[in-house]
C-alpha positions in Angstrom: 0.0 0.0 0.1 2.7 2.6 1.1 6.3 2.2 -0.1 8.9 4.8 1.1 12.3 4.7 -0.2 15.5 6.8 0.7 13.5 9.5 2.3 15.5 12.5 3.4 14.5 15.9 4.7 17.0 18.6 5.4 16.4 22.0 7.2 19.4 24.0 6.1 22.4 22.1 7.4 20.4 19.9 9.7 19.0 16.6 8.5 15.9 15.6 10.2 15.3 12.4 8.3 18.2 10.5 6.6 17.6 7.8 4.1 14.6 6.1 5.7 12.9 3.3 3.8 10.0 1.2 4.8 6.7 -0.1 3.5 3.2 -0.8 5.0 0.8 -3.5 3.7 -2.8 -3.1 3.5 -4.6 -3.7 6.7 -1.4 -3.5 9.0 -0.8 -1.5 11.9 2.8 -0.3 12.1 4.1 1.4 15.3 6.7 4.2 14.7 8.7 4.9 17.8 11.8 6.9 18.9 13.0 9.5 21.4 12.1 13.2 21.0 13.7 14.7 17.9 14.1 11.4 16.1 12.2 12.3 13.3 8.8 10.7 13.8 6.8 14.0 13.2 8.8 15.0 10.3 8.0 11.7 8.6 4.3 12.2 9.2 4.5 15.7 7.8 6.3 14.3 4.7 3.6 11.6 4.2 0.8 14.1 4.6 2.2 16.8 2.3 2.8 19.3 5.0 6.6 19.1 4.2 8.3 18.3 0.9 11.1 15.7 0.8 14.7 16.8 0.1 15.1 13.5 -1.5 13.4 10.0 -1.7 10.1 8.5 -2.8 6.8 8.2 -1.3 4.4 5.9 -3.2 0.8 5.2 -2.0 -1.0 2.7 -4.1 1.5 3.2 -6.9 1.2 7.1 -7.0 4.0 9.3 -6.2 3.2 11.7 -3.2 6.4 13.7 -2.9 5.7 17.2 -3.6 1.9 16.5 -3.9 -0.1 19.2 -1.9 -1.9 18.1 1.3 -5.6 18.5 -0.1 -4.8 16.1 -2.8 -3.1 13.6 -0.5 -6.2 13.7 1.8 -8.4 13.1 -1.3 -6.2 10.2 -2.3 -6.9 8.5 0.9 -4.5 9.5 3.7 -5.8 11.0 6.9 -4.0 12.1 10.1 -4.5 13.2 13.6 -2.3 15.7 15.3 -0.4 15.6 18.8 -2.2 18.7 20.1 -5.9 19.0 19.2 -6.8 22.4 18.1 -10.7 22.4 17.4 -12.4 25.3 16.0 -14.0 26.7 19.1 -16.7 28.7 17.2 -17.8 25.6 15.5 -19.8 22.8 17.3 -18.3 19.3 17.6 -20.3 18.0 14.7 -19.4 21.0 12.5 -15.6 20.4 13.2 -15.9 16.8 12.0 -18.1 17.7 9.0 -15.5 20.3 8.0 -12.9 17.7 7.7 -15.4 15.3 5.9 -16.0 18.2 3.3 -12.4 18.2 2.2 -11.9 14.3 2.3 -12.1 11.8 -0.7 -13.9 14.5 -3.1 -17.0 14.7 -0.9 -17.5 18.5 -1.8 -21.2 18.5 -0.7 -22.6 19.4 2.6 -24.9 16.3 2.6 -22.0 13.9 2.2 -19.8 15.7 4.6 -22.5 15.5 7.2 -22.9 11.7 6.6 -19.3 11.2 7.0 -19.3 13.2 10.2 -22.2 11.4 11.6 -20.5 7.9 11.0 -17.0 9.1 12.2 -18.6 10.4 15.5 -20.5 7.3 16.1 -17.4 5.1 15.5 -15.3 7.0 18.2 -18.3 7.2 20.6 -18.9 11.0 20.5 -22.4 12.6 20.4 -23.8 13.3 16.9 -26.0 16.0 18.1 -25.3 19.0 15.9 -25.4 21.6 18.8 -23.0 20.0 21.3 -20.0 22.3 21.9 -16.3 21.2 21.9 -15.7 23.3 25.0 -16.7 20.3 27.4 -14.3 17.9 26.0 -11.5 16.6 28.2 -8.3 15.1 27.0 -9.9 11.9 26.0 -12.6 13.6 24.2 -10.2 15.7 22.2 -8.3 12.8 21.1 -11.6 11.0 19.9 -12.3 14.3 18.1 -9.0 14.1 16.3 -9.7 10.5 15.3 -13.3 11.4 14.2 -11.9 14.3 11.9 -9.4 11.9 10.4 -12.0 9.2 9.8 -14.4 11.8 8.2 -12.0 12.2 5.4 -12.4 8.6 4.3 -8.9 7.4 4.6 -7.4 4.2 3.4 -4.4 4.9 5.6 -4.6 6.6 9.0 -1.6 8.4 10.5 -2.2 8.4 14.3 0.0 10.9 16.1 0.3 10.1 19.8 -3.3 9.2 20.4 -2.4 8.4 24.1 -0.9 11.7 25.2 -2.5 13.2 28.3 -4.6 10.1 29.0 -4.9 8.0 32.1 -4.4 4.3 32.1 -7.9 3.4 31.4 -8.3 6.0 28.7 -5.1 4.7 27.1 -6.6 1.2 26.9 -9.8 2.6 25.3 -7.9 4.5 22.9 -5.7 1.5 21.8 -8.9 -0.5 21.5 -10.3 2.2 19.3 -7.5 1.9 16.9 -8.0 -1.9 16.7 -11.7 -1.3 16.1 -11.0 1.2 13.3 -8.7 -1.5 11.6 -11.1 -4.4 12.1 -14.4 -2.7 11.3 -13.4 -0.2 8.7 -10.3 -2.0 7.1 -8.2 1.1 7.6 -4.3 0.7 7.6 -2.6 2.5 10.3 0.8 4.1 11.3 0.8 4.9 14.8 3.4 7.3 16.4 3.5 6.8 20.2 5.6 7.2 23.3 3.7 4.9 25.6 5.4 1.7 24.3 3.8 -0.7 26.7 0.4 0.0 25.1 1.6 0.3 21.6 3.4 -3.0 21.7 0.2 -4.8 22.4 -1.6 -3.5 19.4 0.8 -3.1 16.5 1.8 -5.7 14.0 5.4 -4.4 13.3 7.5 -1.6 15.0 10.0 0.8 13.3 12.4 2.6 15.5 13.9 6.0 14.6 17.0 7.7 16.2 18.5 10.9 15.0 16.5 10.7 11.8 17.7 7.2 10.9 16.0 3.8 11.1 17.8 1.6 13.6 15.4 -1.3 13.9 12.2 -2.7 12.4 10.3 -5.9 13.0 8.0 -7.7 15.2 7.3 -5.9 18.6 8.9 -8.7 20.8 12.1 -8.7 18.7 12.4 -5.0 18.2 11.8 -4.1 21.9 14.7 -6.6 22.9 17.1 -5.1 20.4 20.2 -3.8 22.2 20.2 -0.7 19.9 16.7 0.1 20.9 17.3 -0.4 24.6 20.4 1.9 24.3 18.3 4.7 22.7 15.8 4.6 25.5 18.1 5.6 28.4 17.0 5.6 32.2 13.3 5.2 32.9 12.7 4.9 29.1 14.9 1.9 28.8 12.9 0.3 31.8 9.8 1.0 29.8 11.3 -0.6 26.7 12.2 -3.8 28.5 8.8 -3.9 30.2 7.2 -3.5 26.7 9.3 -6.4 25.5 8.1 -8.5 28.2 4.5 -7.6 27.7 4.9 -8.3 23.7 6.2 -11.8 24.5 3.2 -12.8 26.4 
């Protein structure tokens, strides 16, 4: 479904992503992990068209995406969430999601956008009442809103960016189960960037690890989380979390 080859992104003299190659098969959940500054968000921005690669190829369903504007990438079937939700406060909950649906998959009609919004809100468990405000949403509600907006665009591939950030343990489990449900019921392929490794390792099919913009490991969760290179990257408490994730993945 997605084939990335030799991806590079430079900002002046700084190389944020350096010769990264990977592929994602249809129906797969790929975990993308690494410490802060490793290049995860840059890769998401390259895949979604927010940034243009300095070099390399991004092919989605055989179509080259490098240099394609974001609205065409959305229309082509790639949706994404963002780490920090920023809903339009003057719009209702429903209107926020319908607006995303309006620009997704060529649905340029209000009726189709509304239908997409209603389905997406039902999928994530948020109210479909068109007058409900976004102001009462807590951290979990805002994360669900991000998912609903992405789903309303009708994606074949979902880029989920830190869907667990700011959630408590029970909410994390619910969010992880939501990603499983999206894959199982909608057949959507997922790339999931996350720092909470213990939860991620229970959900994903494969893991790719970045460090300083380069891929250092890729494979099954139990194998990757036991890789000495990966443990070395996650120093201190993060190393402990990596080893705990490995134990969880082996169960």
